C-alpha positions in Angstrom: 73.1 -14.7 -15.9 71.0 -17.8 -16.7 73.9 -19.3 -18.7 76.2 -18.8 -15.7 73.8 -20.4 -13.3 73.3 -23.4 -15.7 77.1 -23.8 -16.0 77.4 -23.8 -12.1 74.7 -26.4 -11.8 76.3 -28.6 -14.4 79.7 -28.3 -12.7 78.0 -29.3 -9.4 76.4 -32.3 -11.0 79.7 -33.3 -12.5 81.5 -33.1 -9.2 78.9 -35.1 -7.4 78.8 -37.8 -10.0 82.6 -38.1 -10.3 83.4 -38.3 -6.6 84.8 -41.7 -5.8 84.3 -43.6 -2.6 87.3 -44.1 -0.3 88.4 -46.3 2.6 91.1 -46.1 5.3 93.0 -49.1 6.6 93.4 -49.5 10.3 95.2 -52.3 12.3 94.8 -53.5 15.9 97.0 -53.6 17.8 98.2 -50.3 16.2 101.9 -51.1 15.8 104.2 -51.4 12.8 106.1 -54.3 14.6 104.6 -57.4 16.1 105.8 -60.5 17.9 105.4 -63.9 16.2 102.2 -65.6 17.4 100.2 -62.3 18.0 96.7 -62.0 16.7 96.0 -59.0 14.4 92.8 -57.4 13.0 92.9 -55.3 9.9 89.8 -53.3 8.9 88.8 -51.1 5.9 86.9 -48.1 7.3 84.8 -47.4 4.3 82.5 -44.6 3.1 80.3 -47.0 1.1 79.9 -50.6 2.0 78.6 -51.4 -1.5 82.0 -50.7 -2.9 83.1 -54.2 -1.8 86.4 -53.3 -0.1 88.8 -56.2 0.6 92.2 -56.6 2.2 95.2 -57.3 0.0 98.9 -57.6 0.7 102.4 -57.9 -0.8 105.0 -60.0 0.9 108.3 -61.6 -0.1 106.3 -64.7 -1.1 103.2 -63.3 -2.8 101.8 -60.3 -4.6 98.3 -58.8 -4.4 96.8 -61.8 -2.6 93.4 -61.2 -1.0 92.5 -62.0 2.6 91.2 -65.6 2.8 93.3 -66.8 -0.1 95.9 -68.7 1.9 96.1 -66.2 4.7 93.8 -64.6 7.3 90.1 -65.0 7.8 87.8 -62.5 5.9 84.9 -60.9 7.6 83.3 -58.5 5.2 85.7 -55.5 4.9 87.8 -56.8 7.8 90.5 -59.5 8.0 91.7 -61.4 11.1 95.0 -63.2 11.5 94.9 -65.3 14.6 98.6 -66.3 14.6 100.9 -64.0 12.7 104.3 -65.3 11.5 107.4 -63.6 10.1 106.5 -64.4 6.5 103.3 -62.3 7.1 105.6 -59.2 7.1 104.7 -57.0 4.2 102.5 -54.1 2.9 98.7 -54.2 3.4 96.0 -52.1 1.8 92.3 -52.1 1.0 91.0 -52.4 -2.6 87.5 -52.0 -4.0 85.9 -54.0 -6.8 86.5 -51.0 -9.1 90.2 -51.0 -8.3 90.3 -48.0 -6.0 92.9 -48.3 -3.2 93.2 -47.0 0.4 96.3 -46.0 2.3 98.9 -48.8 2.8 100.6 -49.9 5.9 103.8 -51.9 6.5 103.9 -54.6 9.2 107.0 -56.4 10.4 106.7 -59.6 12.3 109.7 -60.8 14.3 110.6 -64.1 16.0 113.1 -62.1 18.1 112.7 -60.9 21.7 112.4 -57.2 21.1 110.1 -54.9 19.1 109.8 -51.2 18.6 106.2 -50.1 18.9 105.9 -47.1 16.5 102.9 -45.5 14.7 101.7 -47.7 11.9 100.1 -44.6 10.1 101.8 -41.4 9.1 102.1 -38.8 11.9 100.9 -35.2 11.4 103.5 -32.5 11.6 103.4 -30.8 15.0 102.1 -33.8 16.9 104.0 -35.8 19.6 105.1 -39.4 18.9 106.0 -41.9 21.6 108.1 -45.0 20.8 108.0 -48.0 23.1 110.8 -50.7 23.2 109.3 -53.9 24.4 110.4 -57.5 25.2 108.3 -60.5 24.5 108.3 -61.6 28.1 108.0 -59.4 31.2 109.3 -57.1 32.4 108.9 -54.9 29.3 109.8 -51.5 30.7 113.6 -52.1 30.7 116.3 -49.5 30.0 116.6 -49.2 26.2 118.7 -47.4 23.6 116.8 -45.7 20.7 118.3 -45.2 17.2 117.4 -43.2 14.1 119.0 -44.2 10.8 121.6 -46.2 12.8 122.6 -43.3 15.1 122.0 -43.3 18.8 119.3 -40.8 19.9 118.9 -41.5 23.6 119.0 -44.1 26.3 116.0 -44.2 28.6 113.6 -46.5 30.3 111.2 -48.3 28.0 110.0 -45.4 25.9 110.9 -42.0 24.3 108.8 -39.2 23.0 109.5 -36.9 20.1 107.7 -33.6 20.6 106.3 -31.6 17.8 107.6 -33.8 15.0 108.5 -32.3 11.6 109.8 -33.7 8.3 113.3 -34.0 9.7 112.1 -36.6 12.1 111.3 -39.0 9.3 113.5 -42.1 9.1 114.3 -45.6 10.2 113.9 -46.2 14.0 115.0 -49.1 16.1 115.8 -49.9 19.8 118.0 -52.2 21.7 117.6 -53.7 25.2 120.9 -54.9 26.6 120.8 -58.7 27.2 117.7 -59.2 25.1 118.6 -57.9 21.6 117.7 -55.3 19.0 114.4 -54.7 17.4 113.8 -54.6 13.6 113.8 -51.1 11.9 110.6 -49.3 11.1 110.1 -46.2 9.0 108.2 -43.3 10.5 106.5 -41.0 8.0 105.6 -37.4 8.9 102.9 -35.6 6.8 102.9 -31.8 6.4 100.0 -29.8 7.6 97.6 -29.0 4.8 96.9 -25.3 4.4 93.3 -24.1 4.4 92.0 -23.9 0.9 89.3 -21.8 -0.6 85.9 -23.5 -1.0 85.1 -25.1 -4.4 83.2 -23.0 -6.9 79.9 -24.9 -6.4 80.1 -24.2 -2.7 80.4 -20.5 -3.3 77.5 -20.7 -5.8 75.2 -22.4 -3.2 76.1 -19.8 -0.6 75.2 -17.0 -3.0 71.8 -18.6 -3.8 71.1 -19.1 -0.1 72.0 -15.4 0.6 69.7 -14.2 -2.2 66.8 -16.3 -1.0 67.2 -15.1 2.6 67.4 -11.5 1.4 64.2 -11.8 -0.6 62.4 -13.5 2.2 63.4 -10.8 4.8 63.2 -7.6 2.7 60.5 -8.4 0.1 57.5 -7.5 2.4 59.0 -4.1 3.2 59.7 -3.4 -0.4 56.2 -4.4 -1.6 54.5 -2.4 1.2 56.6 0.7 0.3 55.7 0.5 -3.4 52.0 0.1 -2.6 52.0 3.2 -0.2 53.8 5.3 -2.8 51.4 4.2 -5.5 48.3 4.9 -3.4 49.7 8.3 -2.4 50.2 9.3 -6.0 46.7 8.2 -7.0 45.0 10.2 -4.2 43.1 13.3 -5.6 44.2 16.8 -4.4 41.9 17.9 -1.6 40.2 21.3 -1.9 41.2 24.2 0.4 39.4 24.2 3.6 37.2 27.1 4.8 39.9 28.0 7.4 42.5 28.3 4.6 40.1 30.5 2.5 39.3 32.7 5.5 43.0 33.1 6.2 43.6 34.2 2.6 40.8 36.8 2.8 42.2 38.2 6.0 45.5 38.6 4.5 44.0 40.5 1.5 42.2 42.9 4.0 45.4 43.5 5.9 47.2 44.4 2.7 44.4 46.7 1.6 44.4 48.5 5.0 48.1 48.9 5.0 48.0 50.4 1.5 45.3 53.0 2.4 47.2 54.1 5.5 50.3 54.6 3.5 48.7 57.0 1.2 
């Protein structure tokens, strides 16, 4: 039993020591397509600020360049681009000093008149997704045609909603506003729901330890008091017969004797 507990504690220590910090990348405004000239803020939502997370990107012109090195203005774990241009289109992610990376996002910047506002992050299976087709100048809520993988989905006013998305909804989406033009294409990713998993072994071990401690705290006083009472009862000397008991025994003998004499 002691060896098993020691093994559990070592496993717990190993898991705690080997857990790595992580960060998630967010962008504001939250859209995978942006008009040229827009301002953009990217931020690493980090678990540990000491990890030194910084923004990096890949574009058609550069690879793994860090914010502040020719593009954007770094502010700790955030990066601000005050005037975004088409060659800022690319893949962005957060990276720590140790080389750990966050999720990545794709941003497309267009000098055209129409964009498709679609989720910049993957969409969970079963959720609803709304796509907006917008022009650079008002009015932006004009009749638009929406396409998936080059095929027409629907024609509606300004936006369309996909209810309860699943993996079949993944693909390249775009929109077109007659008289204004067509938007670039953006890929929408759908992630599957993760099934509920059993708790890790160290969690089960801690729950067992907590249960045993609670059991001992609650039931130990009753157990100890019961043992003491039984012990005291066994050590108590046998009490002699009382006078009433002796007299009752003598009366019983007399009755037996009288009955015997009467019988003969």
